[in-house]
C-alpha positions in Angstrom: 60.6 -7.7 16.4 57.2 -8.6 17.5 54.4 -7.9 14.9 51.3 -5.9 15.7 48.5 -8.1 17.0 45.7 -8.8 14.4 42.1 -8.0 15.4 40.0 -11.0 16.1 36.4 -11.4 14.9 35.3 -10.2 18.3 37.3 -7.0 18.0 35.9 -5.8 14.7 34.7 -2.2 15.0 30.9 -2.5 15.3 30.3 1.0 14.0 32.4 0.3 10.8 30.5 -3.0 10.3 27.1 -1.2 10.7 28.1 1.5 8.3 29.2 -1.1 5.8 25.8 -2.9 6.1 23.8 0.3 5.7 25.9 1.5 2.8 25.3 -1.9 1.1 21.5 -1.7 1.6 21.2 1.9 0.5 23.5 1.2 -2.5 21.3 -1.7 -3.6 18.1 0.5 -3.4 19.8 3.2 -5.4 21.0 0.7 -7.9 17.5 -0.7 -8.3 16.1 2.8 -8.8 18.7 3.7 -11.4 18.0 0.4 -13.3 14.2 1.0 -13.1 14.5 4.6 -14.4 16.7 3.3 -17.2 14.1 0.8 -18.2 11.3 3.4 -18.0 13.3 5.7 -20.3 13.5 2.9 -22.9 10.0 1.6 -22.5 8.0 4.7 -21.6 5.1 2.6 -20.3 3.0 2.9 -17.2 2.3 6.6 -17.2 -0.9 6.3 -19.1 -0.2 9.1 -21.6 2.3 11.9 -22.2 -0.5 14.4 -21.5 -1.0 13.1 -18.0 2.8 13.1 -17.4 3.0 16.7 -18.4 0.2 17.6 -16.1 2.0 15.8 -13.2 5.1 17.9 -14.0 3.1 21.1 -14.1 1.6 20.4 -10.7 5.0 19.4 -9.3 6.6 22.6 -10.5 3.7 24.7 -9.1 4.1 22.9 -5.8 7.8 23.7 -5.6 9.2 20.2 -6.1 10.3 20.7 -9.7 9.9 18.4 -12.7 9.3 14.9 -11.5 9.1 13.1 -14.8 12.0 13.6 -17.3 11.3 15.0 -20.8 12.7 11.9 -22.5 10.3 9.7 -20.5 7.4 11.8 -21.7 8.6 11.5 -25.3 8.8 7.8 -24.9 5.3 7.7 -23.4 4.0 9.8 -26.3 5.5 7.2 -28.8 3.7 4.4 -26.9 0.4 6.2 -26.2 -0.1 9.1 -28.6 -2.0 12.3 -27.6 -5.7 11.6 -27.2 -5.2 8.3 -25.4 -6.8 7.2 -22.2 -4.5 8.9 -19.7 -7.3 9.1 -17.1 -7.8 5.4 -16.8 -5.7 2.9 -14.8 -3.1 1.4 -17.0 -2.7 -2.4 -16.7 1.1 -1.8 -17.2 1.3 0.4 -14.1 3.2 -0.9 -11.0 0.3 -2.7 -9.1 0.9 -2.9 -5.4 -0.5 -6.4 -4.5 2.0 -8.6 -2.6 2.5 -12.3 -2.6 1.6 -14.1 0.6 4.6 -15.2 2.6 4.5 -18.4 4.8 4.2 -18.3 8.5 7.6 -17.5 10.0 9.3 -17.5 13.4 10.4 -14.1 14.8 13.7 -13.0 13.4 15.6 -11.9 16.5 18.7 -9.8 16.8 20.9 -9.4 19.8 18.8 -9.9 22.9 15.9 -11.5 20.9 12.3 -10.5 21.0 10.8 -13.5 22.8 8.5 -11.3 24.8 6.2 -10.7 21.9 2.9 -12.5 22.0 3.3 -15.7 19.9 -0.4 -15.6 19.1 0.3 -12.6 16.8 2.5 -14.5 14.5 1.3 -15.8 11.2 1.8 -15.4 7.5 3.5 -12.1 6.6 4.3 -11.3 10.2 8.0 -11.0 11.2 9.7 -9.0 13.9 13.3 -7.8 13.3 15.6 -6.3 15.8 18.9 -6.0 14.0 20.5 -2.6 13.8 20.2 -2.3 10.0 16.4 -2.9 10.1 16.0 -0.3 12.8 18.1 2.2 10.9 16.2 1.6 7.6 12.9 1.9 9.4 14.0 5.3 10.9 13.2 4.2 14.4 14.8 2.4 17.4 13.6 -0.9 18.7 12.0 -4.0 17.1 10.6 -3.5 13.6 7.6 -5.4 12.2 7.9 -6.4 8.6 4.7 -7.7 7.0 5.7 -7.3 3.3 8.8 -8.7 1.7 11.1 -5.9 0.5 9.6 -3.2 2.9 11.9 -1.5 5.4 9.0 0.2 7.1 7.7 -0.7 10.6 4.3 -2.1 9.5 1.1 -1.5 11.5 0.7 -4.1 14.2 -2.5 -6.0 14.9 -4.8 -3.7 16.9 -6.6 -4.7 20.1 -10.0 -4.3 18.5 -9.1 -7.1 16.1 -8.1 -9.4 19.0 -11.4 -8.6 20.7 -13.4 -9.7 17.6 -11.1 -12.7 17.2 -11.9 -13.9 20.7 -15.6 -14.0 19.6 -14.7 -16.1 16.5 -15.0 -13.1 14.2 -12.8 -10.8 12.1 -13.0 -7.1 12.2 -12.8 -5.1 8.9 -12.4 -1.4 8.4 -10.2 1.1 6.5 -6.6 -0.2 6.3 -7.3 -3.8 7.4 -4.7 -6.1 5.7 -6.4 -8.9 3.8 -5.4 -12.2 2.2 -7.2 -12.7 -1.1 -7.2 -16.2 -2.6 -4.2 -18.4 -1.9 -1.4 -16.0 -3.0 -2.2 -12.3 -2.5 -1.9 -9.8 0.4 -3.6 -6.4 0.0 -5.2 -3.7 2.1 -8.9 -3.0 2.5 -10.0 0.5 1.5 -13.3 0.8 3.3 -16.2 -1.4 4.6 -19.9 -0.6 4.7 -23.3 -1.6 3.4 -24.9 -1.6 0.0 -28.5 -0.6 -0.8 -29.7 -4.2 0.0 -28.1 -4.1 3.4 -25.2 -6.5 2.5 -21.9 -6.0 4.4 -19.3 -5.2 1.7 -15.8 -3.9 1.3 -13.8 -2.2 -1.4 -10.2 -3.0 -2.3 -8.0 -2.8 -5.5 -9.3 -4.7 -8.6 -6.0 -6.4 -9.3 -5.9 -7.9 -5.8 -8.4 -10.7 -6.6 -10.9 -12.3 -8.9 -14.6 -13.1 -8.3 -15.1 -16.2 -6.2 -11.8 -15.9 -4.3 -12.0 -16.0 -0.5 -11.0 -13.1 1.7 -9.3 -13.5 5.1 -8.2 -10.8 7.5 -4.4 -10.9 7.8 -4.8 -9.6 11.4 -7.1 -12.5 12.4 -6.2 -15.2 9.8 -7.0 -18.1 12.2 -10.7 -17.1 12.0 -10.7 -18.2 8.4 -12.6 -16.9 5.3 -14.9 -14.0 6.3 -16.0 -13.0 2.7 -15.3 -13.4 -0.9 -14.7 -11.3 -4.0 -18.0 -10.9 -5.8 -17.1 -8.3 -8.5 -14.0 -6.8 -10.0 -13.3 -4.0 -12.5 -9.9 -3.7 -14.1 -10.8 -0.5 -15.9 -11.5 1.2 -12.6 -9.3 -1.2 -10.6 -11.6 -2.0 -7.8 -12.9 -5.3 -6.3 -16.1 -5.7 -4.2 -16.0 -8.0 -1.2 -19.2 -9.4 0.2 -18.6 -10.4 3.9 -20.2 -13.3 5.7 -21.3 -14.0 9.2 -17.7 -14.2 10.5 -17.1 -10.6 9.7 -17.7 -7.4 11.7 -17.4 -4.1 9.9 -16.5 -0.7 11.1 -15.7 2.8 9.8 -12.7 2.8 12.1 -9.7 0.5 12.3 -6.3 0.7 13.9 -6.5 4.4 14.4 -7.9 5.3 11.0 -11.5 6.5 10.6 -13.5 7.3 7.5 -16.4 9.7 8.3 -17.4 10.6 4.7 -16.9 9.3 1.2 -16.3 11.2 -2.1 -15.1 14.5 -3.4 -12.1 15.5 -5.4 -8.9 16.6 -3.6 -7.4 19.9 -4.7 -4.0 20.1 -6.4 -1.5 20.5 -3.6 -3.8 19.1 -0.9 -2.2 16.8 1.6 -3.5 13.2 1.3 -2.7 10.2 3.5 -3.1 6.4 3.4 -2.8 3.4 5.7 -1.4 0.2 4.1 0.0 -3.0 5.5 3.4 -2.5 3.9 4.3 1.1 4.7 1.7 2.1 7.3 0.5 5.7 7.6 2.1 8.0 5.1 1.1 11.3 3.6 2.0 13.3 0.5 0.8 16.0 -1.9 -2.0 15.5 -4.5 -0.5 16.3 -7.9 -3.5 15.8 -10.2 -7.0 14.6 -9.5 -9.2 13.7 -12.5 -12.7 12.3 -12.5 -11.4 8.7 -12.5 -7.9 8.8 -11.1 -5.7 10.7 -8.7 -1.9 11.1 -8.8 -0.1 11.8 -5.6 3.2 11.7 -3.8 1.8 9.4 -1.1 4.3 6.7 -0.2 3.2 3.2 -1.1 4.5 -0.2 -2.3 3.5 -3.8 -2.7 0.9 -4.8 -0.1 -0.6 -1.3 0.0 -2.9 -2.0 -3.0 -6.5 -1.1 -1.9 -5.4 1.1 0.9 -7.7 4.0 1.7 -6.6 7.4 0.3 -7.8 10.1 2.7 -8.2 13.8 2.8 -8.5 14.1 6.6 -11.3 11.6 7.5 -12.8 11.8 4.0 -12.2 8.8 1.6 -11.2 10.1 -1.8 -9.6 7.1 -3.4 -8.2 3.6 -3.2 -4.5 3.0 -3.8 -3.7 1.1 -7.0 0.0 1.3 -7.7 2.8 3.5 -9.1 3.0 5.4 -12.4 5.8 3.1 -13.7 5.6 -0.7 -14.0 8.8 -1.2 -12.0 8.4 -1.8 -8.3 12.1 -0.7 -7.7 10.8 2.8 -8.0 8.3 2.5 -5.2 8.6 3.7 -1.6 10.4 1.1 0.5 12.1 2.9 3.3 11.3 6.2 5.2 14.9 7.3 4.3 13.7 7.9 0.7 11.7 10.9 1.8 9.7 12.1 -1.2 12.0 10.4 -3.8 9.8 7.6 -5.2 7.4 7.4 -8.2 4.0 9.0 -7.8 1.1 6.8 -6.7 -2.0 6.2 -8.8 -5.4 5.8 -7.1 -8.8 5.4 -8.7 -11.2 7.9 -7.1 -13.9 6.6 -4.8 -16.4 8.7 -6.8 -15.6 6.8 -10.0 -15.8 3.5 -8.1 -19.2 4.2 -6.5 -20.6 5.6 -9.7 -19.6 2.5 -11.6 -21.0 0.3 -8.8 -24.3 2.2 -9.0 -24.4 1.9 -12.8 -23.9 -1.9 -12.5 -26.7 -2.1 -9.9 -25.3 -5.3 -8.3 -23.6 -6.1 -5.0 -22.0 -2.9 -3.6 -24.4 -0.4 -5.3 -25.7 2.3 -3.0 -22.6 2.1 -0.8 -22.9 3.7 2.7 -20.6 3.7 5.7 -21.5 1.9 8.9 -23.0 4.2 11.7 -20.6 6.1 13.9 -19.3 3.7 16.5 -21.2 0.8 14.9 -19.7 -2.7 14.6 -21.8 -5.4 13.0 
């Protein structure tokens, strides 16, 4: 009797293989989240204080989402940071969203390749992927741009206005510009403008760099250093960049415009951000205190410093997550709202602190409408 023929490698069901790949990836993400929550339950760190966690829960329940931080996490936080602690400050144990710089890489091509993409756009932290799993996890068909390791989002591409500035030997900076800081860090610029002395300056997250470190646009990295960090505050988690003659600054960049600065978002108000890792994402504001905002805006490593916006009004700068474990961050659109809340120092607290210090960055104002200098 002749046996049934065995399937060759070429005859393997592609749908079954795809489902197996996706199941593996999703299972790994879920496993990471489970382990991270388990660690948070034991450590109870990163929230800032039990009082702040309780306020997050109250806002979440009022907004219809339900309790977002379990009672035993709050109890653990209370044991680490008793009532009366500094819940409104940015905790150094929180999950900061700066990302390590990745080396320049060739395009990762799937079936059919992506050789048609402009090679001049390639550089550090710039990879196209066209495999089916990457497309599925990004929630969109077609090639997917990954600019941060571990992100499944289709990252923002380099805009034409950046190429136009680059052709003149300059780098354009505005809200959402990805920036290399020092030799090892990739972050996002929150806003660019001028201080009271007329210096061109920018604001990003404080943990992204230290005074003296050079700043390069990740969208026009070949131009070279276009500024440097001149001041940082870890208590408020912001850094000030002073730009040099290679920089152009604008209140608009890659589809994002900031037309006003300041003001506290209302509980339940929709906020959005634009970061190099996860692009343009929006979510509800849970709690906004004088110095810090907690929201359900999707963010992960690389998004540190990104502008937090209420419409076209800048209200904060993304810092990180409420827990110190990056496995709880937002890494794929398939997560929906199921990721840890995002912590952002308010822009009012940042500019007030800059004015009190009276140095570079004090008296911050936006560039004129349509202005590029």
